[in-house]
N, C-alpha and C positions, 0 to 999 in steps of 0.2 A: 503494501500501499503505501509506503515511506517513497521507492522508488516512482510511484505512478504519480504521486503529490509534487513531486521535483520536476519531474518531465514537465507537467501543466503551468509549474511557476514557472518555468524557463519559456513556457508558450506565449505565457501571460508577460513576460517580462519583453520580448521580443513585439509583440503586435501591442502594447500599450507602455512600451516606458517612457513614455510624456506623459500619461493620463493620471494624474493627481486621485484616482481613486485605485491605481493599480495596489496597494498593502489591501485595500478593502475587495479587490478581488482572489486575491491568496487566503481570505479569509473562508474554506470550504473544509469539507472533509470527505472521504470516500471511504465505502464500505461495502460487502460484499452482500449479493441480494440470493435470490432464490432463482427457478428456473421458471420461467414464467410464459406461457406460449403469447399473450396479447402484449408482453411490456418489455422490451430488453431492458429499459434502463429508466431512470426517474429521480426529479430533483427536486425535495422539500425546502420553499422557500424560508420555515419557520426555523428549520434547525443547521440550516446549509449544508446538508448533507445530499454526497449524489450518489445513489444506491446503483449497482450495475448488476443485473441478472443475464444467466443464459450463456456462462462461460464457458460452453460447449461448442464455440461459434468462433472461427477463425478471429485471428490475434487482432490484424487489420479491423474488420466489423465492428470487433469491443472496443478499439481505441477510438472510433468514429464515435460511438454510440456515449463513449465518456468523455469527449469534447463537446458533443451535443449537448449534455447534460452541464457543461461546463459552461455552456454558451448561454443555457437557462442561470443560471447565478449571477453571468456577468451584465448579461440582460438585468436582471430584477434587481440587480444594484445600479443600474443604470436608470430605470424607467421607475421602478418599484412593482414592476409585474414582468410578467411575460409569458409570451404564448407564441404561435406559430404562425404571427405577422411576419409582413417582408424585413419589418424591426428587428426582430429574432435574427434572421438570416443576416443582415447585413451585419450582427458579432459572431454567429456561426461561420460563415464561408471563409474568412480570414483568417479564424481560427485553425479549421481545418485543413486550409494550404499551407498555414505555417507548418503543422505537421509533417506536412510532406515535406517540404524543406528543410527539418531536421530530421529527417528519417523515421519519424516514429512509426511510421506503417506504409501501405505500397500501394500507391496509383491504379497498379495493374488488380490488386487484390482487391480495392474497394469496389471496381468497377466490375471486374469480373466474379464479384459474387450476390448470392441469390438475394433477391431484395426481401429482406424480413427487417426492414423497416420503415415505418410509414413514409419516413424522405427515402428512402434509398434512390428511387431514381432522380430526386432531386439533386443526390449528391453526384451522380452519376453524370447526369447534362453539366451539372455546373463545372466538374473535375475533365470532363472529356477532352478539353483544348490546353490546359493548364499544365506549364511546364516547371518542375519543381526545382528550386536553383541546386546549384553544385554545393554539396555539403562538404566544409574540411575534414579531412581523416583526424577519427578520433585518436588520443594517446593511450586512451583509458579505455579498459574490458569490465565485464560483469563476471561474478561467478556467482550461480544456482548450485545449491546442497538441498538433494534429496533424502529423503529416507534416512533420516539422522538424530531423530528423537535423544537417543544416551549420549549424543557429542552435542546439544546444544549448549550446557553451559559453556563447555568449551568456547564454541563457534561466538557466542558472545564475547569473550575474552579476545578472540579476532577481529572484533567489532562486525560481525556479520547481524544482521536486522531480517527479522520476522516478516518476509510478505504473503499477510493472508488471502491474496488475491489467489497466491500460486502454490502455497504451502509449501513455500521453500524460504530457505535461507539466503539470503545475496547479500554483495559486496562490491563496490565498485575498487577497484585499483588503476596502479602505473602501468602499464605494458612490461615495466621493466623489472617489477615485482614479480611477475607471475613465475617464475619458476620458481622462486622460493616456498609461495604459496601453494605451490601444484603438489610440491613435496609434501608441505606439511597436513593439507590432504588426503594424500595419498596412503598417509602413518595414521591416518585417523581411519580407514577406512571406510569411507563415505562416497557415496556417489555425485559427484557434482557434472556442470555443464558450463564452460567457460561461450562466452559471449559478448559484441557488441554494447558498449554501454548505453546503446538508445534504443536496442532492441528489444521491445515489451515480449514478455511471456506470462500468459496467464493461467497456463498447464500444468498442475502440480498433484498431487494424490488428493483423489478426490472419494467419500466416505459418502458409501450409499446406504440409506436406511429404506426398509420394506414395512411394512404393517397394513394388517388388514386381516381379511379372512385368507390363513396364509394354509392351513391345514394341508388340502388340498393340491398344493405348491412345495411342500416342504421338500420331495424326494428330489424336483426339480431345482430348488433351490441352492440344497446342496453340493447338488454334480455341478451347478454354476459357483462355485464357491464362499457360498454363503455362511453365514453363522448365527445361530439361534443367541439370542440374549433373553435371557429370563429378568432381568431385573426390566428392560425396557419395552420388553413383548415385540421385539423387532426382529429382521434377520437383517445383518450388515454387512460388506464388505469391502475395504476399499481399493481403488483401483487406480494405475499409473495416472490418468490426464481424464477430463475430459470429452474425447473423442469416443470411447464406449458408451458413455450416458444416453444416448437417442436410444440405443437397440436395447438397452436393460429396459427402461420406461418402456418401449414397444412390446416387447414378449411378457412383461406384467402390468397389464395397463390396466387391468381387473381392480389390481392392489394401490395402498398408498405407497409410491415410490418417491423419497427424497434424497438429497444429497445436498454434499456440501465441503 
């Protein structure tokens, strides 16, 4: 979450560097929501919270949703209201273009991704002829660490932060320090991934919980790797990322399927 917040603050600084409300624009929060067919995200004007749903989607589509909700926040700071009028899109589109300039997501992915948001077609049409500026080569990299519950205290000592959106521990460091960092992580026997510091990745360990009238499904659930929890009266399973989640929902559509 902290990574996304810092990236959005940089976005705001680039677009609104001369705006007297810049510090006000930075007063927002991001949190992970649920999986909802009807809504990919929302913005709460009372609490300044940006809530992001459906993290199984393409990373570029998720970032477009986050910036859409950020635009609602900026729009509300400016007008004390926010809707989907032209004034909103006058805020949203410059932020969206700047995100492309900074390399936060791919124009091709946004244009080619299936239309799953109310303004998907507007985004595609707006970006069709837009050419992102050339981003200077970054001298920093990001490391994400997975499946490392037993090492979380050591990771805190190494200044990693927990990212609840991807359920991983993350750290940005100089490319010059990469070799030493890799040796340390290898000695800790944890899974890790090295990527560009501007790369956004939302996929991480996902815990699926299934409740309801599960008796007739119990053998199938066991076969699929679910375990029954007597305390919560539910079947649970962890999967590596969100990519398999839609198939689980489809298979057990008659039951109450949740994920976080």
